[in-house]
TIVO-2410 file (N, C-alpha, C; in nm, 3 decimals):
# residues 122
REC num residu      c1      c2      c3 atome chaine
REC   1      M  11.465  11.816  12.214     N      A
REC   1      M  11.492  11.822  12.071    CA      A
REC   1      M  11.403  11.930  12.011     C      A
REC   2      N  11.461  12.013  11.929     N      A
REC   2      N  11.386  12.122  11.865    CA      A
REC   2      N  11.426  12.129  11.719     C      A
REC   3      L  11.343  12.068  11.635     N      A
REC   3      L  11.370  12.068  11.491    CA      A
REC   3      L  11.309  12.190  11.424     C      A
REC   4      P  11.369  12.235  11.315     N      A
REC   4      P  11.301  12.338  11.236    CA      A
REC   4      P  11.164  12.285  11.190     C      A
REC   5      R  11.068  12.373  11.183     N      A
REC   5      R  10.932  12.332  11.145    CA      A
REC   5      R  10.931  12.258  11.012     C      A
REC   6      E  11.011  12.303  10.916     N      A
REC   6      E  11.015  12.239  10.784    CA      A
REC   6      E  11.061  12.093  10.795     C      A
REC   7      R  11.161  12.068  10.880     N      A
REC   7      R  11.211  11.931  10.897    CA      A
REC   7      R  11.106  11.844  10.966     C      A
REC   8      F  11.039  11.899  11.066     N      A
REC   8      F  10.933  11.825  11.134    CA      A
REC   8      F  10.825  11.787  11.034     C      A
REC   9      Q  10.786  11.882  10.950     N      A
REC   9      Q  10.683  11.858  10.848    CA      A
REC   9      Q  10.730  11.748  10.750     C      A
REC  10      Q  10.858  11.750  10.713     N      A
REC  10      Q  10.911  11.645  10.625    CA      A
REC  10      Q  10.899  11.508  10.691     C      A
REC  11      L  10.926  11.501  10.820     N      A
REC  11      L  10.915  11.374  10.892    CA      A
REC  11      L  10.770  11.326  10.895     C      A
REC  12      V  10.676  11.418  10.906     N      A
REC  12      V  10.534  11.383  10.902    CA      A
REC  12      V  10.500  11.326  10.763     C      A
REC  13      E  10.547  11.392  10.659     N      A
REC  13      E  10.521  11.344  10.522    CA      A
REC  13      E  10.583  11.206  10.499     C      A
REC  14      E  10.704  11.184  10.552     N      A
REC  14      E  10.767  11.052  10.541    CA      A
REC  14      E  10.683  10.947  10.613     C      A
REC  15      A  10.634  10.981  10.731     N      A
REC  15      A  10.551  10.887  10.808    CA      A
REC  15      A  10.424  10.852  10.730     C      A
REC  16      M  10.365  10.950  10.663     N      A
REC  16      M  10.245  10.922  10.582    CA      A
REC  16      M  10.279  10.824  10.470     C      A
REC  17      R  10.394  10.840  10.408     N      A
REC  17      R  10.433  10.749  10.298    CA      A
REC  17      R  10.462  10.608  10.348     C      A
REC  18      N  10.492  10.594  10.477     N      A
REC  18      N  10.523  10.463  10.534    CA      A
REC  18      N  10.400  10.386  10.581     C      A
REC  19      I  10.284  10.447  10.572     N      A
REC  19      I  10.161  10.377  10.610    CA      A
REC  19      I  10.137  10.267  10.508     C      A
REC  20      P  10.104  10.146  10.553     N      A
REC  20      P  10.078  10.038  10.458    CA      A
REC  20      P   9.975  10.079  10.352     C      A
REC  21      K  10.004  10.042  10.229     N      A
REC  21      K   9.921  10.083  10.115    CA      A
REC  21      K   9.775  10.044  10.131     C      A
REC  22      R   9.748   9.928  10.191     N      A
REC  22      R   9.608   9.883  10.205    CA      A
REC  22      R   9.527   9.980  10.290     C      A
REC  23      Y   9.593  10.050  10.383     N      A
REC  23      Y   9.524  10.151  10.463    CA      A
REC  23      Y   9.526  10.286  10.395     C      A
REC  24      L   9.638  10.319  10.337     N      A
REC  24      L   9.653  10.449  10.271    CA      A
REC  24      L   9.548  10.468  10.160     C      A
REC  25      R   9.518  10.360  10.089     N      A
REC  25      R   9.417  10.368   9.981    CA      A
REC  25      R   9.278  10.402  10.034     C      A
REC  26      Q   9.252  10.371  10.160     N      A
REC  26      Q   9.120  10.395  10.218    CA      A
REC  26      Q   9.106  10.534  10.281     C      A
REC  27      I   9.218  10.602  10.297     N      A
REC  27      I   9.215  10.734  10.362    CA      A
REC  27      I   9.180  10.839  10.257     C      A
REC  28      K   9.065  10.899  10.275     N      A
REC  28      K   9.014  10.999  10.180    CA      A
REC  28      K   8.972  11.124  10.256     C      A
REC  29      N   8.995  11.238  10.195     N      A
REC  29      N   8.947  11.365  10.247    CA      A
REC  29      N   8.996  11.391  10.390     C      A
REC  30      V   9.127  11.375  10.411     N      A
REC  30      V   9.189  11.399  10.541    CA      A
REC  30      V   9.307  11.494  10.524     C      A
REC  31      A   9.309  11.598  10.603     N      A
REC  31      A   9.423  11.690  10.606    CA      A
REC  31      A   9.507  11.658  10.729     C      A
REC  32      V   9.638  11.650  10.711     N      A
REC  32      V   9.730  11.628  10.823    CA      A
REC  32      V   9.804  11.759  10.846     C      A
REC  33      L   9.785  11.815  10.965     N      A
REC  33      L   9.842  11.945  10.999    CA      A
REC  33      L   9.940  11.933  11.115     C      A
REC  34      V  10.030  12.030  11.124     N      A
REC  34      V  10.122  12.040  11.236    CA      A
REC  34      V  10.095  12.172  11.306     C      A
REC  35      E  10.075  12.165  11.436     N      A
REC  35      E  10.063  12.286  11.518    CA      A
REC  35      E  10.165  12.275  11.631     C      A
REC  36      D  10.204  12.387  11.686     N      A
REC  36      D  10.304  12.384  11.793    CA      A
REC  36      D  10.250  12.320  11.921     C      A
REC  37      Y  10.131  12.364  11.964     N      A
REC  37      Y  10.075  12.318  12.092    CA      A
REC  37      Y   9.930  12.275  12.075     C      A
REC  38      P   9.886  12.183  12.161     N      A
REC  38      P   9.744  12.147  12.162    CA      A
REC  38      P   9.664  12.256  12.232     C      A
REC  39      P   9.531  12.250  12.217     N      A
REC  39      P   9.447  12.345  12.291    CA      A
REC  39      P   9.455  12.315  12.441     C      A
REC  40      P   9.413  12.409  12.524     N      A
REC  40      P   9.414  12.385  12.669    CA      A
REC  40      P   9.332  12.260  12.704     C      A
REC  41      G   9.378  12.190  12.803     N      A
REC  41      G   9.311  12.068  12.845    CA      A
REC  41      G   9.413  11.960  12.870     C      A
REC  42      P   9.370  11.836  12.857     N      A
REC  42      P   9.465  11.727  12.882    CA      A
REC  42      P   9.580  11.732  12.781     C      A
REC  43      P   9.699  11.688  12.822     N      A
REC  43      P   9.813  11.691  12.729    CA      A
REC  43      P   9.790  11.597  12.611     C      A
REC  44      L   9.817  11.648  12.493     N      A
REC  44      L   9.797  11.571  12.370    CA      A
REC  44      L   9.921  11.577  12.282     C      A
REC  45      L   9.944  11.469  12.207     N      A
REC  45      L  10.048  11.467  12.105    CA      A
REC  45      L   9.987  11.480  11.966     C      A
REC  46      G   9.860  11.442  11.955     N      A
REC  46      G   9.789  11.449  11.829    CA      A
REC  46      G   9.640  11.444  11.854     C      A
REC  47      L   9.563  11.477  11.750     N      A
REC  47      L   9.418  11.478  11.764    CA      A
REC  47      L   9.354  11.455  11.628     C      A
REC  48      Y   9.249  11.374  11.627     N      A
REC  48      Y   9.169  11.349  11.506    CA      A
REC  48      Y   9.036  11.422  11.521     C      A
REC  49      H   9.000  11.500  11.419     N      A
REC  49      H   8.870  11.566  11.412    CA      A
REC  49      H   8.799  11.514  11.288     C      A
REC  50      G   8.679  11.461  11.303     N      A
REC  50      G   8.606  11.420  11.185    CA      A
REC  50      G   8.506  11.311  11.216     C      A
REC  51      V   8.453  11.255  11.109     N      A
REC  51      V   8.358  11.144  11.119    CA      A
REC  51      V   8.435  11.017  11.083     C      A
REC  52      P   8.451  10.925  11.180     N      A
REC  52      P   8.525  10.803  11.150    CA      A
REC  52      P   8.466  10.729  11.030     C      A
REC  53      L   8.552  10.667  10.954     N      A
REC  53      L   8.514  10.599  10.831    CA      A
REC  53      L   8.399  10.502  10.851     C      A
REC  54      R   8.403  10.424  10.957     N      A
REC  54      R   8.298  10.323  10.977    CA      A
REC  54      R   8.163  10.382  11.017     C      A
REC  55      H   8.159  10.511  11.049     N      A
REC  55      H   8.033  10.576  11.085    CA      A
REC  55      H   7.974  10.658  10.970     C      A
REC  56      R   8.035  10.649  10.855     N      A
REC  56      R   7.985  10.726  10.741    CA      A
REC  56      R   7.882  10.644  10.665     C      A
REC  57      G   7.777  10.712  10.627     N      A
REC  57      G   7.673  10.646  10.549    CA      A
REC  57      G   7.663  10.706  10.411     C      A
REC  58      S   7.558  10.671  10.341     N      A
REC  58      S   7.539  10.720  10.205    CA      A
REC  58      S   7.520  10.872  10.201     C      A
REC  59      Y   7.482  10.929  10.315     N      A
REC  59      Y   7.460  11.073  10.326    CA      A
REC  59      Y   7.592  11.151  10.329     C      A
REC  60      Y   7.701  11.081  10.353     N      A
REC  60      Y   7.829  11.149  10.374    CA      A
REC  60      Y   7.882  11.201  10.242     C      A
REC  61      G   7.897  11.331  10.231     N      A
REC  61      G   7.950  11.393  10.110    CA      A
REC  61      G   7.946  11.544  10.123     C      A
REC  62      N   8.021  11.611  10.038     N      A
REC  62      N   8.029  11.757  10.041    CA      A
REC  62      N   8.056  11.810  10.180     C      A
REC  63      V   8.155  11.751  10.245     N      A
REC  63      V   8.193  11.794  10.380    CA      A
REC  63      V   8.339  11.837  10.378     C      A
REC  64      P   8.377  11.925  10.470     N      A
REC  64      P   8.518  11.962  10.477    CA      A
REC  64      P   8.601  11.840  10.515     C      A
REC  65      P   8.729  11.843  10.489     N      A
REC  65      P   8.812  11.727  10.522    CA      A
REC  65      P   8.818  11.702  10.672     C      A
REC  66      D   8.833  11.575  10.706     N      A
REC  66      D   8.869  11.540  10.843    CA      A
REC  66      D   9.009  11.596  10.864     C      A
REC  67      V   9.047  11.614  10.990     N      A
REC  67      V   9.178  11.672  11.020    CA      A
REC  67      V   9.249  11.588  11.125     C      A
REC  68      I   9.375  11.559  11.098     N      A
REC  68      I   9.464  11.500  11.197    CA      A
REC  68      I   9.568  11.608  11.227     C      A
REC  69      V   9.580  11.643  11.355     N      A
REC  69      V   9.677  11.744  11.395    CA      A
REC  69      V   9.785  11.676  11.480     C      A
REC  70      L   9.909  11.701  11.446     N      A
REC  70      L  10.022  11.656  11.528    CA      A
REC  70      L  10.079  11.779  11.597     C      A
REC  71      Y  10.107  11.766  11.727     N      A
REC  71      Y  10.154  11.878  11.806    CA      A
REC  71      Y  10.306  11.869  11.824     C      A
REC  72      K  10.374  11.958  11.756     N      A
REC  72      K  10.521  11.957  11.744    CA      A
REC  72      K  10.594  11.965  11.878     C      A
REC  73      I  10.565  12.063  11.958     N      A
REC  73      I  10.641  12.086  12.082    CA      A
REC  73      I  10.625  11.969  12.180     C      A
REC  74      P  10.504  11.921  12.206     N      A
REC  74      P  10.491  11.806  12.297    CA      A
REC  74      P  10.562  11.680  12.245     C      A
REC  75      I  10.556  11.656  12.115     N      A
REC  75      I  10.625  11.540  12.057    CA      A
REC  75      I  10.775  11.556  12.077     C      A
REC  76      E  10.827  11.671  12.041     N      A
REC  76      E  10.972  11.694  12.054    CA      A
REC  76      E  11.018  11.687  12.200     C      A
REC  77      S  10.933  11.728  12.292     N      A
REC  77      S  10.973  11.729  12.434    CA      A
REC  77      S  10.997  11.589  12.488     C      A
REC  78      L  10.945  11.488  12.420     N      A
REC  78      L  10.965  11.349  12.462    CA      A
REC  78      L  11.086  11.284  12.398     C      A
REC  79      C  11.154  11.358  12.311     N      A
REC  79      C  11.260  11.298  12.229    CA      A
REC  79      C  11.392  11.372  12.246     C      A
REC  80      Q  11.500  11.295  12.226     N      A
REC  80      Q  11.633  11.355  12.233    CA      A
REC  80      Q  11.705  11.355  12.099     C      A
REC  81      T  11.656  11.275  12.004     N      A
REC  81      T  11.720  11.268  11.873    CA      A
REC  81      T  11.616  11.279  11.764     C      A
REC  82      E  11.662  11.308  11.644     N      A
REC  82      E  11.570  11.314  11.531    CA      A
REC  82      E  11.506  11.178  11.505     C      A
REC  83      D  11.581  11.071  11.522     N      A
REC  83      D  11.523  10.937  11.504    CA      A
REC  83      D  11.409  10.912  11.602     C      A
REC  84      Q  11.424  10.958  11.725     N      A
REC  84      Q  11.316  10.943  11.822    CA      A
REC  84      Q  11.194  11.026  11.782     C      A
REC  85      V  11.218  11.146  11.730     N      A
REC  85      V  11.107  11.230  11.681    CA      A
REC  85      V  11.037  11.157  11.568     C      A
REC  86      R  11.113  11.101  11.475     N      A
REC  86      R  11.056  11.028  11.362    CA      A
REC  86      R  10.966  10.914  11.412     C      A
REC  87      E  11.016  10.837  11.507     N      A
REC  87      E  10.938  10.725  11.562    CA      A
REC  87      E  10.813  10.773  11.633     C      A
REC  88      K  10.824  10.880  11.709     N      A
REC  88      K  10.708  10.932  11.783    CA      A
REC  88      K  10.604  10.988  11.687     C      A
REC  89      I  10.647  11.056  11.581     N      A
REC  89      I  10.554  11.106  11.480    CA      A
REC  89      I  10.478  10.988  11.419     C      A
REC  90      E  10.549  10.884  11.383     N      A
REC  90      E  10.485  10.767  11.323    CA      A
REC  90      E  10.384  10.705  11.420     C      A
REC  91      E  10.423  10.693  11.544     N      A
REC  91      E  10.335  10.635  11.646    CA      A
REC  91      E  10.207  10.718  11.662     C      A
REC  92      V  10.222  10.851  11.674     N      A
REC  92      V  10.107  10.939  11.693    CA      A
REC  92      V  10.020  10.941  11.568     C      A
REC  93      L  10.082  10.947  11.452     N      A
REC  93      L  10.007  10.948  11.327    CA      A
REC  93      L   9.925  10.819  11.312     C      A
REC  94      L   9.986  10.705  11.340     N      A
REC  94      L   9.913  10.578  11.331    CA      A
REC  94      L   9.798  10.574  11.431     C      A
REC  95      H   9.818  10.628  11.548     N      A
REC  95      H   9.712  10.633  11.649    CA      A
REC  95      H   9.593  10.715  11.597     C      A
REC  96      E   9.622  10.832  11.544     N      A
REC  96      E   9.514  10.919  11.495    CA      A
REC  96      E   9.446  10.859  11.372     C      A
REC  97      I   9.521  10.792  11.287     N      A
REC  97      I   9.460  10.723  11.172    CA      A
REC  97      I   9.370  10.611  11.221     C      A
REC  98      G   9.410  10.548  11.331     N      A
REC  98      G   9.322  10.447  11.391    CA      A
REC  98      G   9.188  10.507  11.428     C      A
REC  99      H   9.187  10.629  11.482     N      A
REC  99      H   9.060  10.696  11.511    CA      A
REC  99      H   8.981  10.721  11.383     C      A
REC 100      Y   9.050  10.757  11.276     N      A
REC 100      Y   8.984  10.776  11.147    CA      A
REC 100      Y   8.909  10.649  11.105     C      A
REC 101      F   8.971  10.534  11.132     N      A
REC 101      F   8.907  10.407  11.097    CA      A
REC 101      F   8.804  10.363  11.200     C      A
REC 102      G   8.784  10.443  11.305     N      A
REC 102      G   8.678  10.416  11.401    CA      A
REC 102      G   8.721  10.339  11.525     C      A
REC 103      M   8.850  10.322  11.547     N      A
REC 103      M   8.897  10.249  11.665    CA      A
REC 103      M   8.890  10.338  11.788     C      A
REC 104      D   8.855  10.277  11.902     N      A
REC 104      D   8.851  10.352  12.027    CA      A
REC 104      D   8.988  10.345  12.097     C      A
REC 105      E   9.001  10.421  12.203     N      A
REC 105      E   9.130  10.429  12.274    CA      A
REC 105      E   9.176  10.293  12.324     C      A
REC 106      K   9.084  10.213  12.377     N      A
REC 106      K   9.122  10.082  12.431    CA      A
REC 106      K   9.185   9.995  12.322     C      A
REC 107      R   9.120   9.987  12.208     N      A
REC 107      R   9.172   9.905  12.097    CA      A
REC 107      R   9.305   9.959  12.047     C      A
REC 108      L   9.317  10.089  12.036     N      A
REC 108      L   9.443  10.149  11.989    CA      A
REC 108      L   9.557  10.120  12.086     C      A
REC 109      R   9.530  10.126  12.216     N      A
REC 109      R   9.634  10.096  12.315    CA      A
REC 109      R   9.678   9.949  12.303     C      A
REC 110      E   9.585   9.859  12.278     N      A
REC 110      E   9.620   9.717  12.259    CA      A
REC 110      E   9.710   9.700  12.138     C      A
REC 111      I   9.675   9.764  12.028     N      A
REC 111      I   9.755   9.756  11.905    CA      A
REC 111      I   9.894   9.814  11.929     C      A
REC 112      E   9.900   9.929  11.997     N      A
REC 112      E  10.029   9.993  12.024    CA      A
REC 112      E  10.116   9.906  12.113     C      A
REC 113      A  10.057   9.843  12.214     N      A
REC 113      A  10.133   9.755  12.303    CA      A
REC 113      A  10.188   9.637  12.224     C      A
REC 114      H  10.107   9.580  12.136     N      A
REC 114      H  10.152   9.469  12.052    CA      A
REC 114      H  10.264   9.513  11.958     C      A
REC 115      R  10.250   9.630  11.901     N      A
REC 115      R  10.351   9.685  11.810    CA      A
REC 115      R  10.484   9.705  11.883     C      A
REC 116      M  10.478   9.756  12.006     N      A
REC 116      M  10.600   9.779  12.083    CA      A
REC 116      M  10.666   9.646  12.121     C      A
REC 117      T  10.585   9.545  12.152     N      A
REC 117      T  10.639   9.414  12.187    CA      A
REC 117      T  10.711   9.354  12.066     C      A
REC 118      R  10.650   9.363  11.948     N      A
REC 118      R  10.713   9.315  11.825    CA      A
REC 118      R  10.840   9.390  11.795     C      A
REC 119      K  10.838   9.522  11.816     N      A
REC 119      K  10.954   9.606  11.785    CA      A
REC 119      K  11.072   9.568  11.874     C      A
REC 120      R  11.046   9.543  12.002     N      A
REC 120      R  11.153   9.503  12.094    CA      A
REC 120      R  11.209   9.366  12.059     C      A
REC 121      G  11.125   9.280  12.004     N      A
REC 121      G  11.167   9.145  11.970    CA      A
REC 121      G  11.248   9.136  11.842     C      A
REC 122      S  11.247   9.242  11.761     N      A
REC 122      S  11.322   9.236  11.633    CA      A
REC 122      S  11.464   9.279  11.645     C      A
***
C-alpha cells in the first residue's frame, strides 16, 4: 500500500483525535512527525524521543518538544488497504504515546496483546 503523504498525515491526525480524552489532556509539548524511513538499525515503525512524563520533575521546563515519529514506508509495507494503514498508525501511535507516559516495552506488549484479544472478541 502506498498512500499519498498528505493522506497518511491525515490518518495520523485522525488517530490523534481518537486517543481517549483523559490521556490526550495529559499530552503536552509533543510533536508528531511523519518520516519515510527510520534511521539505520533495527526495523522500526515509530519512535519516541524525549523525557517520559513520569520522569519529569520541577526542573522540567523551557525544553524543545518531545517527538513521536511514525515511519510511513515500513507501516505501509505491512498493509494492503487504507483501513489496515489506519489501524497500524493507531497501534504505533498508541505504543509511542505509551513511551511518553513512561511505559517500557514489556508493559506495552502486554497492553497491545490485551487490546488485540479484545478486538478479536468484538
